LOPAKOL-55166 format. One record per residue (C-alpha): residue in one letter; x, y, z. Coordinates in pm, whole numbers, padded with zeros to 5 digits, always signed. Layout:
<sites>
aXYZ/...
</sites>
This chain:
<sites>
m+08167+08735+00265/s+08014+08799-00060/l+07668+08846-00107/d+07652+08549-00355/s+07793+08309-00108/q+07541+08439+00163/d+07248+08371-00060/s+07419+08000-00134/t+07451+07886+00226/s+07147+08045+00437/p+06870+07883+00237/s+07039+07531+00302/f+07091+07599+00651/n+06758+07742+00705/r+06561+07433+00531/d+06782+07186+00751/w+06736+07386+01107/f+06347+07436+01018/f+06221+07119+00824/p+06359+06850+01024/s+06375+06478+00895/p+06024+06278+00941/s+06196+06037+01158/f+06279+06336+01427/i+05909+06442+01411/h+05745+06133+01451/q+05998+05945+01644/s+05995+05952+02027/p+06127+05778+02308/p+05933+05455+02398/k+05728+05482+02732/p+05768+05263+02998/p+05509+05062+03101/k+05295+05183+03408/p+05356+04983+03713/h+04985+04939+03801/r+04954+04776+03463/r+05229+04548+03526/f+05104+04458+03842/s+04758+04404+03705/t+04883+04158+03410/a+05076+03986+03670/s+04776+03947+03894/k+04575+03797+03636/h+04869+03533+03539/s+05012+03473+03857/p+04876+03128+04026/g+05007+03267+04382/s+04833+03621+04380/n+04615+03647+04644/i+04273+03790+04543/s+04218+03974+04907/n+04526+04185+04843/p+04481+04385+04523/p+04636+04692+04450/s+04521+04995+04679/f+04299+05162+04374/r+04117+04830+04360/s+04129+04747+04721/s+03841+05017+04841/p+03554+04843+04985/s+03320+05081+04854/l+03357+04956+04512/s+03113+04714+04377/p+03154+04443+04117/t+03025+04699+03871/t+03316+04928+03931/t+03579+04632+03887/s+03396+04507+03521/k+03415+04863+03449/y+03797+04881+03489/g+03807+04563+03341/r+03649+04689+03027/l+03913+04988+03052/r+04206+04762+03097/r+04074+04586+02774/r+04060+04877+02571/v+04412+05001+02664/e+04630+04670+02659/l+04724+04479+02390/p+04529+04179+02275/r+04661+03860+02385/p+04516+03483+02328/p+04350+03372+02630/d+04460+03075+02861/k+04258+02830+02999/y+04455+02900+03346/s+04340+03282+03328/i+03967+03201+03249/q+03941+02943+03518/h+04064+03213+03758/q+03866+03467+03628/n+03545+03248+03668/d+03674+03167+04026/s+03763+03568+04110/v+03385+03613+04026/l+03214+03355+04200/d+03429+03449+04521/r+03296+03814+04449/k+02921+03709+04428/p+02892+03642+04832/a+03028+03981+04917/v+02791+04146+04661/s+02477+03981+04780/s+02542+04078+05102/e+02603+04419+05043/k+02286+04432+04858/k+02080+04291+05175/q+02218+04526+05381/s+02190+04848+05192/t+01979+04890+04850/v+02015+05279+04870/k+02362+05265+04909/v+02402+05083+04598/s+02196+05280+04412/s+02393+05625+04532/g+02706+05425+04392/s+02590+05351+04105/l+02466+05683+04031/g+02811+05802+04158/h+02936+05573+03882/r+02739+05735+03604/v+02848+06140+03701/r+03226+05979+03728/v+03190+05865+03391/r+03034+06172+03262/w+03319+06376+03419/n+03604+06185+03305/l+03432+06218+02963/a+03416+06589+02976/i+03800+06595+03100/t+03872+06343+02781/v+03677+06597+02575/a+03866+06903+02706/i+04221+06725+02682/v+04129+06629+02310/i+04042+06995+02260/t+04348+07163+02434/a+04560+06866+02240/l+04401+07006+01918/t+04466+07362+02005/s+04814+07272+02082/l+04878+07134+01774/v+04717+07400+01569/h+04890+07652+01765/k+05256+07457+01683/n+05152+07448+01327/f+05104+07801+01303/t+05446+07903+01521/l+05606+07715+01283/h+05440+07883+00979/n+05512+08225+01178/q+05877+08146+01191/v+05889+08070+00838/i+05790+08424+00778/v+06013+08566+01028/l+06312+08406+00858/q+06193+08496+00538/d+06197+08874+00678/q+06533+08842+00822/i+06671+08735+00468/l+06512+09029+00265/k+06644+09253+00528/l+07001+09116+00519/n+06976+09166+00126/v+06856+09491+00150/r+07163+09595+00412/l+07436+09439+00197/r+07251+09648-00080/a+07283+09943+00117/c+07688+09904+00173/n+07735+09909-00172/l+07546+10223-00227/l+07662+10441+00086/s+07808+10692-00119/n+07506+10817-00193/v+07316+10944+00095/d+06998+10977-00033/t+06997+10638-00163/f+07095+10539+00155/d+06789+10727+00323/s+06559+10596+00102/v+06689+10213+00147/m+06651+10297+00511/q+06290+10419+00441/e+06235+10103+00250/l+06392+09909+00542/d+06142+10071+00812/d+05869+09991+00570/i+05930+09634+00531/g+06024+09615+00907/y+05635+09630+00967/g+05635+09271+01108/s+05335+09255+01375/d+05421+09119+01719/n+05422+08750+01668/g+05313+08711+02068/l+05036+08941+01992/k+04913+08713+01735/n+04955+08394+01906/l+04762+08545+02208/a+04480+08631+01978/l+04453+08308+01850/i+04481+08145+02200/v+04210+08386+02353/s+03954+08282+02059/v+04007+07933+02071/t+03972+07952+02461/l+03654+08135+02425/l+03510+07885+02183/s+03607+07572+02412/i+03470+07767+02758/p+03080+07689+02646/v+03164+07342+02604/l+03303+07310+02929/a+03041+07530+03088/f+02804+07307+02998/k+02932+07009+03111/y+02987+07149+03458/i+02628+07260+03497/d+02556+06885+03387/f+02791+06743+03673/v+02665+06999+03917/s+02303+06914+03812/k+02391+06543+03842/s+02570+06580+04191/r+02302+06752+04318/s+02034+06555+04245/s+02214+06230+04391/d+02310+06400+04705/s+02012+06624+04770/v+01698+06468+04965/s+01499+06772+04873/e+01295+06825+04542/e+01509+07114+04446/a+01558+07211+04105/l+01852+07122+03911/l+02109+07384+03787/n+02038+07316+03405/k+01676+07326+03455/q+01682+07678+03652/l+01905+07807+03358/a+01663+07692+03107/y+01407+07837+03312/r+01552+08212+03335/v+01658+08183+02950/d+01270+08099+02912/i+01151+08382+03094/f+01371+08620+02964/l+01255+08540+02626/s+00905+08533+02692/v+00890+08835+02912/h+01083+09080+02701/p+00976+09135+02356/y+01320+09228+02211/a+01515+08940+02370/k+01525+08751+02063/p+01665+09021+01832/l+01922+09111+02114/a+02013+08749+02131/l+02094+08765+01760/l+02282+09065+01778/v+02497+08950+02056/a+02557+08604+01886/t+02632+08804+01532/l+02879+09005+01738/l+03075+08732+01892/v+03100+08563+01571/i+03237+08875+01413/c+03491+08906+01701/l+03581+08561+01761/g+03662+08539+01365/g+03870+08860+01380/l+04064+08742+01638/a+04127+08406+01490/l+04211+08571+01163/f+04452+08816+01333/g+04647+08490+01450/v+04670+08295+01133/t+04715+08594+00870/d+04965+08913+00844/d+04661+09177+00816/n+04608+09385+01103/l+04305+09364+01339/a+04055+09588+01170/d+04120+09441+00868/c+04025+09103+00999/l+03759+09204+01182/w+03607+09366+00850/l+03684+09028+00675/s+03528+08808+00951/w+03225+09057+00889/t+03214+08929+00518/f+03252+08592+00579/v+02966+08626+00817/a+02739+08829+00555/d+02829+08592+00259/s+02967+08247+00335/g+03114+08246-00022/n+03367+08513+00015/h+03622+08266+00187/a+03687+08085-00143/n+03989+08282-00234/t+04137+08210+00101/e+04479+08076+00100/g+04685+07863+00357/i+04555+07596+00620/g+04518+07806+00916/p+04320+08120+00730/r+04113+07811+00514/l+03995+07679+00855/v+03923+07967+01019/s+03724+08110+00736/v+03518+07816+00667/s+03431+07822+01047/i+03364+08165+01015/s+03120+08108+00728/f+02938+07819+00922/g+02878+08033+01205/g+02721+08346+00950/m+02491+08063+00783/l+02366+07973+01118/i+02319+08370+01220/f+02124+08418+00910/a+01944+08111+00924/m+01828+08200+01295/m+01747+08555+01133/l+01547+08443+00882/g+01328+08242+01110/l+01293+08551+01364/v+01195+08778+01070/s+00952+08504+00909/d+00785+08440+01263/a+00753+08804+01329/i+00557+08841+00973/s+00341+08539+01096/e+00287+08630+01403/k+00159+09010+01297/f-00043+08869+01020/d-00200+08604+01223/s-00284+08893+01488/l-00442+09062+01210/r-00621+08748+01059/k-00752+08691+01420/g-00881+09029+01501/r-00619+09097+01777/s-00525+09443+01651/e-00639+09770+01823/v-00937+09943+01672/v-00864+10347+01653/e-01181+10491+01616/q-01388+10772+01776/n-01797+10800+01793/h-01823+10449+01658/t-02118+10192+01791/l-01976+09868+01968/i-02146+09573+01953/l-02058+09280+02230/g-02164+08969+02154/w-02328+08736+01859/s-02667+08617+01793/d-02946+08594+01486/k-03037+08953+01553/l-02679+09080+01455/g-02762+09069+01051/s-03110+09296+01135/l-02916+09526+01367/l-02612+09591+01124/n-02891+09670+00843/q-03049+09902+01063/l-02784+10073+01172/g-02654+10145+00837/i-02953+10271+00690/a-02977+10525+01011/n-02610+10613+00922/e-02679+10679+00546/s-02770+11030+00592/l-02442+11102+00770/g-02240+10936+00438/g-02214+10574+00637/g-02058+10523+01021/i-01834+10261+01186/v-01983+09971+01344/v-01733+09727+01549/v-01886+09411+01653/m-01637+09186+01906/a-01769+08863+02009/e-01588+08515+02132/r-01539+08388+01786/d-01292+08380+01512/k-01239+08728+01295/e-01262+08536+00960/e-01555+08326+01071/m-01744+08652+01169/e-01637+08836+00854/m-01768+08532+00642/d-02069+08540+00822/i-02141+08894+00772/a-02070+08863+00414/k-02317+08609+00369/m-02562+08829+00464/e-02803+09009+00206/f-02768+09383+00337/d-02655+09676+00182/f-02484+09852+00483/k-02512+10170+00294/g-02132+10301+00338/t-02105+10188+00681/s-01811+09990+00768/v-01815+09686+00990/i-01519+09577+01175/c-01474+09258+01334/r-01256+09161+01667/s-01211+08855+01868/g-01239+08909+02236/s-01433+08845+02564/p-01673+09168+02693/l-01580+09047+03049/i-01205+09136+02998/l-01084+09472+03016/a-00798+09442+02784/d-01026+09316+02519/l-01261+09614+02567/k-01010+09842+02540/k-00859+09695+02206/v-01174+09817+02040/s-01181+10178+02200/v-01510+10134+02437/s-01423+10475+02604/k-01482+10653+02288/a-01798+10467+02129/r-02092+10672+02146/a-02326+10341+02205/i-02283+10009+02315/v-02493+09709+02254/v-02499+09400+02454/l-02657+09114+02268/a-02819+08837+02461/e-02672+08486+02379/d-02873+08193+02250/g-02971+07946+02491/n-03071+07964+02873/a-03237+08290+02970/d-03078+08310+03306/q-02732+08203+03169/s-02794+08504+02885/d-02854+08774+03137/a-02630+08647+03406/r-02361+08740+03128/a-02532+09054+03045/l-02495+09180+03385/r-02144+09037+03422/t-02047+09247+03048/v-02190+09551+03236/l-02012+09520+03537/s-01704+09513+03310/l-01825+09819+03130/t-01868+10025+03442/g-01522+09906+03554/v-01327+10105+03222/k-01106+10359+03391/e-01140+10592+03113/g-01522+10611+03137/l-01772+10569+02887/k-01829+10826+02645/g-02162+10677+02530/h-02457+10481+02662/i-02502+10095+02703/v-02800+09936+02549/v-02857+09576+02680/e-03099+09317+02557/l-03212+09078+02787/s-03409+08729+02816/d-03605+08758+03119/l-03810+09032+03241/d-03717+08960+03647/n-03361+09060+03571/e-03401+09395+03419/v-03385+09574+03783/l-03087+09387+03861/v-02881+09536+03564/k-03038+09878+03578/l-02925+09885+03908/v-02579+09792+03852/g-02552+09990+03541/g-02737+10320+03643/d-02848+10580+03424/l-02607+10479+03162/v-02804+10128+03074/k-03090+10109+02893/t-03247+09764+02845/v-03466+09565+02590/v-03638+09286+02705/a-03683+09097+02386/h-03922+08819+02481/d-04138+09048+02708/v-04150+09319+02413/i-04221+09030+02156/g-04503+08884+02388/r-04673+09174+02398/l-04654+09267+02045/m-04827+08946+01924/i-05110+08997+02178/q-05188+09334+02029/c-05118+09203+01684/a-05364+08861+01755/r-05641+09174+01866/q-05588+09418+01622/p-05482+09237+01256/g-05232+09456+01053/l-05065+09585+01333/a-04717+09367+01309/q-04665+09562+00979/i-04701+09917+01142/w-04484+09852+01401/e-04231+09710+01123/d-04233+10058+00997/i-04220+10281+01302/l-03956+10062+01449/g-03724+10064+01143/f-03507+10308+00996/e-03637+10258+00671/n-03965+10456+00701/c-04086+10663+00971/e-03964+10661+01316/f-03930+10871+01618/y-03723+11154+01647/i-03699+11427+01932/k-03584+11798+01862/r-03593+12118+02024/w-03794+12431+01836/p-03727+12736+02021/q-03979+12903+01770/l-04252+12695+01885/h-04220+12817+02251/g-04521+12922+02398/m-04787+12749+02132/q-05022+12491+02289/f-04994+12129+02202/e-05320+12163+01978/d-05149+12382+01746/i-04784+12206+01744/l-05010+11938+01632/i-05032+12100+01271/s-04731+12300+01251/f-04513+12015+01093/p-04630+11952+00739/d-04364+11650+00739/a-04394+11522+01054/i-04666+11409+01316/p-04599+11528+01698/c-04632+11260+01940/g-04571+11395+02271/i-04337+11645+02471/k-03991+11581+02656/v-04071+11809+02989/a-03764+12000+03108/s-03918+12078+03411/c-03987+11671+03487/d-03626+11580+03470/g-03675+11531+03083/k-03964+11270+03106/i-04170+11257+02772/i-04512+11242+02772/l-04706+11090+02507/n-05049+11201+02374/p-05042+11501+02595/e-05337+11760+02681/d-05426+11982+02420/s-05398+12285+02656/y-05035+12192+02733/v-04816+12513+02668/l-04447+12416+02505/q-04171+12573+02768/e-03838+12710+02703/d-03652+12367+02724/d-03913+12126+02639/e-03854+11908+02320/i-04096+11782+02060/l-04144+11421+01982/v-04234+11317+01665/i-04253+11053+01362/a-04075+11159+01045/e-03873+11010+00777/d-03517+11143+00903/d-03384+11389+01156/d-03355+11658+00882/s-03658+11625+00700/y-03904+11825+00888/a-03913+12133+01040/p-04192+12377+01156/a-04432+12576+00922/a-04685+12857+00937/l-05017+12736+01108/p-05256+12623+00838/t-05644+12719+00859/v-05794+12354+00912/w-06172+12309+01022/r-06221+12096+01305/g-06584+11964+01247/s-06761+11680+01499/l-06750+11320+01522/p-07000+11116+01376/k-07011+10916+01689/d-06835+10959+02027/f-06874+10579+02141/i-06678+10250+02103/g-06902+09928+02129/p-06831+09718+02425/k-06556+09451+02399/s-06730+09095+02350/a-06555+08759+02507/e-06287+08613+02285/k-06146+08296+02196/i-05793+08222+02188/l-05572+07934+02119/f-05186+07953+02162/c-04985+07669+02023/g-04653+07633+02153/w-04460+07685+02494/r-04281+08007+02563/r-04055+08080+02897/d-04235+08351+02949/m-04616+08236+02920/e-04696+08366+03244/d-04619+08706+03138/m-04834+08676+02830/i-05124+08538+03009/m-05128+08866+03274/v-05126+09081+02955/l-05373+08896+02791/d-05611+08885+03092/a-05608+09241+03143/f-05686+09322+02751/l-05967+09092+02681/a-06335+09089+02816/p-06449+08901+03082/g-06579+08517+02980/s-06289+08473+02759/e-06084+08161+02720/l-05741+08107+02683/w-05660+07741+02509/m-05306+07628+02539/f-05155+07360+02315/n-04841+07210+02353/d-04648+06911+02419/v-04594+07028+02800/p-04750+06757+03017/e-05042+06915+03213/n-04927+06835+03547/e-04616+07044+03484/r-04779+07327+03314/e-04911+07475+03634/k-04607+07443+03830/k-04448+07644+03568/l-04684+07907+03560/i-04650+07940+03946/d-04257+07938+03943/g-04259+08249+03717/g-04510+08454+03891/l-04836+08381+03785/d-05128+08359+04046/l-05428+08158+03858/s-05656+08253+04109/r-05630+08644+04035/l-05714+08559+03644/e-06041+08780+03620/n-06134+08808+03256/i-05986+08455+03113/q-06041+08081+03179/l-05737+07878+03082/v-05822+07560+02861/n-05520+07330+02854/r-05479+07042+02554/e-05163+06837+02529/g-05009+06742+02190/n-04766+06814+01920/a-04845+07104+01698/v-04711+06956+01372/i-04919+06613+01403/r-05249+06667+01190/r-05472+06429+01385/h-05350+06613+01717/l-05456+06952+01553/e-05771+06801+01407/s-05898+06761+01816/l-05912+07099+01873/p-06212+07322+01743/l-05969+07527+01537/q-06266+07693+01329/s-06419+07833+01671/f-06109+08067+01782/d-06105+08407+01707/s-05730+08443+01713/i-05450+08171+01689/l-05087+08248+01822/i-04831+08040+01666/l-04534+08058+01931/a-04161+07970+01874/d-04136+07695+02107/e-03893+07718+02374/s-03768+07357+02280/v-03626+07488+01921/e-03573+07836+01968/d-03211+07844+01969/s-03242+07743+01607/a-03437+08013+01402/i-03464+07762+01075/q-03600+07467+01287/a-03838+07698+01505/d-03977+07886+01161/s-04011+07534+00975/r-04193+07437+01299/s-04422+07725+01280/l-04500+07720+00909/a-04568+07349+00946/t-04803+07441+01215/l-04956+07715+01044/l-05063+07521+00668/l-05202+07228+00879/i-05415+07477+01095/r-05535+07664+00754/d-05628+07327+00595/i-05795+07222+00875/q-06003+07551+00914/s-06065+07539+00510/k-06223+07199+00554/r-06444+07314+00798/l-06567+07644+00748/p-06806+07698+00468/m-06638+07828+00148/v-06749+08112-00059/n-06787+08176-00455/q-06562+08500-00461/v-06193+08469-00353/r-06113+08843-00184/r-05785+08844-00321/g-05692+08743-00696/t-05379+08642-00671/f-05473+08261-00699/s-05774+08098-00855/q-06065+07934-00680/g-06047+07606-00577/s-05693+07620-00501/w-05573+07498-00186/i-05393+07860-00113/g-05745+08026-00220/e-05909+07798+00047/m-05677+07882+00295/q-05701+08257+00209/q-06093+08202+00255/a-06016+08057+00561/s-05805+08353+00688/d-06077+08609+00657/k-06279+08392+00944/s-05995+08393+01195/v-05655+08599+01265/i-05323+08378+01309/i-05029+08549+01423/s-04697+08322+01384/e-04415+08429+01535/i-04095+08400+01291/l-03734+08448+01409/d-03561+08452+01045/p-03629+08743+00839/r-03621+08517+00502/t-03926+08338+00648/k-04155+08622+00597/n-04119+08608+00223/l-04342+08262+00223/l-04589+08430+00440/s-04612+08725+00244/m-04689+08569-00059/s-04932+08334+00048/k-05117+08626+00256/i-05275+08314+00467/s-05137+08451+00794/d-05004+08748+00991/y-04674+08762+01147/v-04460+08893+01372/l-04074+08952+01293/s-03954+08874+01680/n-03572+08889+01588/e-03583+09144+01339/l-03822+09380+01582/v-03602+09305+01857/s-03322+09409+01624/m-03497+09753+01518/a-03586+09843+01889/l-03180+09794+01984/a-03059+10001+01678/m-03322+10268+01744/v-03218+10301+02132/a-02861+10272+02040/e-02926+10563+01831/d-03094+10765+02065/q-03124+10663+02410/q-03452+10850+02482/i-03676+10655+02268/n-03649+10352+02502/d-03880+10545+02748/v-04141+10586+02446/l-04100+10227+02351/e-04124+10123+02692/e-04476+10278+02754/l-04649+10196+02395/f-04519+09812+02504/a-04647+09868+02914/d-04985+09748+03044/e-05051+10094+03125/g-05073+10457+02918/n-05059+10477+02542/e-05034+10213+02269/l-05066+10188+01933/q-05436+10088+01808/i-05632+10035+01475/r-05933+10222+01442/q-06241+10194+01200/a-06292+10529+00977/d-06682+10564+01119/l-06535+10694+01446/y-06417+11000+01244/l-06612+11078+00927/s-06904+10982+00746/e-06921+10757+00399/g-06798+10952+00106/e-06668+11264+00336/e-06432+11454+00167/l-06190+11579+00453/s-05786+11617+00452/f-05582+11450+00704/y-05536+11746+00927/e-05869+11765+00957/v-05898+11354+01097/l-05653+11469+01307/l-05802+11739+01457/r-06134+11523+01474/a-05920+11261+01655/r-05831+11461+01905/q-06169+11513+02048/r-06130+11155+02144/r-05778+11220+02309/e-05583+11028+02016/i-05338+11112+01781/v-05366+10997+01424/i-05012+10869+01245/g-05149+10715+00973/y-05390+10538+00796/r-05476+10222+00531/a-05700+10234+00278/a-05933+09951+00187/n-05790+09844-00113/a-05443+09882+00002/e-05222+09595+00188/k-05016+09843+00364/a-05069+10157+00602/v-04944+10486+00524/i-04755+10616+00832/n-04688+11021+00810/p-04868+11060+00486/p-04756+11359+00272/a-04966+11632+00147/k-05172+11649+00494/s-05374+11983+00375/e-05520+11807+00059/r-05859+11665+00079/r-05951+11338-00026/r-06281+11110-00037/w-06258+10833+00261/s-06440+10527+00286/l-06570+10341+00604/k-06378+10054+00509/d-06091+10262+00585/v-05865+10207+00913/f-05672+10442+01088/v-05340+10394+01292/v-05359+10639+01628/i-05195+10634+01951/a-05433+10617+02221/e-05456+10539+02597/k-05519+10179+02651/e-05890+10117+02730/
</sites>
């Protein structure tokens, strides 16, 4: 046979063998009708058929009419439609009528069996649907496999033709050995044909793996439905259990979602590579790489040729799009979650030696301001605020505060001080001071929360580096908090401090401004330091050893660090003792050489006896009983205390007794109760306002939660009282202060203020500007003073002992003395000389206020310079309580 004849005959033979006629492919022998269908048809049309003897698959006694109707519907879907005749319709109606009594009797016998049969029917329908889907998938798989097999056979035949052509060419060139070897090498290169069986296996495996999840889900659903119908106990379904396990896995493990995405990507690449290996001529490695390109870029499949490769490449591209959509969602969720964590203050604070503030109240702004001033000399500090508020809201409220924090950074975090995890988040164990603010509202609830916070702080495993400063609302809860916290806890009772301070300021006008200067960090404050060069000196000499500070006391090392205010002049400073001074800053003073100071003698050595006073309280505070007891200790016998508020008189005595006040033990004052509203003029006009020596306008208990509302009420009461006094008191021709013209309403109120003292309790620092401009009343900034005290104790916990003594019933206190106790009119003395004269009365002079000045000067400079004094001047001293 020649080469030309072979080429002309083979292709025709192959086309005839491989591409049969369409009739051969699509024609198939007719299937014989199934017996049960013939029987079913016959039973429907035969008049003599007996309805009690149907075929076996329909004669089961457990099948209900519902099952029968189902098979009827199935039969109508399968059989060819035929025109109905009258006899068949009548026969069907009779059959239905005959079945109705049986059905009703079964329902009467057992309702549970019917429901279970109906449930079993639904389960079987689902199972049949699953089997049908599996059969369809298998048929489609077989058709695709058959198509791919035929395609591979075409490729094999083409390879065989090419090999035969090469062999024929080799026979003609047999004389040339080298050419024969090259042809054989070419023949070996052409014989690369991959194992068709392996490609078919790869295709079958990939399709099978894709169909396994569908079958698995159907099986799980079938098992779950069967368990729910068969089991009497309330056992969790299998699909719910699997969903629960998946939920737990994704929730507990932080890297579960990226791991699942990685596994899904690898499965798509591997299955796609196997499928491409089965439908293309490439090797497995190239197919896996091509599958990855389809996953990474869905547009890479555009150049694919052939039905099989295109179908597989499109499927891989769809899977790649889903994977990248999930990846983008996962990355977007992670980024959003991180930003939400930062925005809501959930990130950890990595700081050391910072000040930690727990809680949120109206005192926070003043506290941050004082801490910023205290840290100014250090170049700023770090203050961390944690409260049960949103971080953005806290930062927004702090930004609205009109304070310059002077380089101090304020970091806000959202969390609860009762949760140890939140406390660790703000590095509580590394903070140098922890301030616990009292909540606005009920005093007992606020102190109870402060107590729980202290318990949480003491439960930190790492321990606390700094001390704890707790603001309390009720003095009775102080003992319990100290018992829980031990030596680490320093308490500041806000209401007790403000109540005592208001009483002191009412008896000594101008003392409130002095307390503002001493408590805050803006001017002079208390500092404690050890000076070895002063060891062995007496306290009398130590007093004049500091040109830029005023010594006030000694921290005695031999008495476990007890601070003694205003000690004896003969006390000798020991080796480990420390000196308490009033100075501008901790690094602004140092001891110097002793100056030569002339002591002199006092012009008079007595103070006139105290006279009875008449005091008015406007408003009701929850610590009213404590203020009454303090006032009873300060006033002279025969004094009167008028209480004017809207609390019914029959309830006042009960509240005072419940607070611990024994009315029978009051020695120096007599209580006078008047009921009324302090912001109604006619109620105030019923009081003898012109006869009171001092009037205290308190922040009423009913509105103390709102600083603005409480201050508005206090201002209204103040203006009404001053206006009523100006109408009742005799007016003078000269106005003491030249700011306002004579005859104006503010000028009349200023003249009335010369006759009596009014102390207003102010909660909002912004309100003090109104009072300071009008000069018609003295005021006590309760929230700001408490914030100052908290800041001082936070910076140095030893200062708390000094403040407790100054505000206590016994010991030393700040007092304002007239100049005639220390000097004569027009006498020229230095401040050191006045200081030593005051020591003859066991007093320490810390400052003075000139007659024509509005503010006192604490720790004056140039203490050795002489100046001319007036008897109208006053001196600020630390003296024992009288």
